[in-house]
N, C-alpha and C positions, 0 to 999 in steps of 0.2 A: 504494500500500500504506500503510495508515494505522492498523493496529491489531495487537494481539498475536495475534489469531486468524490474521491473514495470515502473521505470522512463524511461528507453529506449523505452519500448513498447508505452507509451503514447507520448513521444517526437517524435518518428518516425511516428506515426499515424497523429499527428498534422502537422508535416512537410510535409507529403504526400499531405495535402490540402493547406498548406501555407508554402513553403520552407523558407520564410523570418521571420516566427513567432519566437518570443523569448519565450521560455518555461522555467519556473522555478518551481521546485518541491521540497518541503520540506518533506523528508522522515519521520521525527519525528512527524509531524502534519498531513501529507497526503494532504497538501494544494497544489493546482496547480494554478500558475499564468501564464497567456498567454497574450502576446501583439501581436495582429494579426489584419489583415484587415477583417478576417472572423467574422461574427456576433457571439455573445455569444452562441446562441442556436445551431449553427453548431458545435462549439467546445465542448459543452456539449454532443451532440449526438455522436461525435467521442469518447469521454471518456466513455460514458455509453455503447456504442457498444463493447467496449473492456472488459466490465464486471465490471466496477467500478461505484460506486454510486456518485451522485452529491448532495451536501448539500449547501443550501444558507447561 
């Protein structure tokens, strides 16, 4: 992930499921931090369905 378009895409997708979620994305490292009522596996599925990989 290397651009603000990627950040917007992920943020919008997560907010579609949880409008109150707090999404923080570091472009340099590609790390995504989400504070949400949704379970982690739901958030991971949202991100992978957009074509991004999840690493532990």
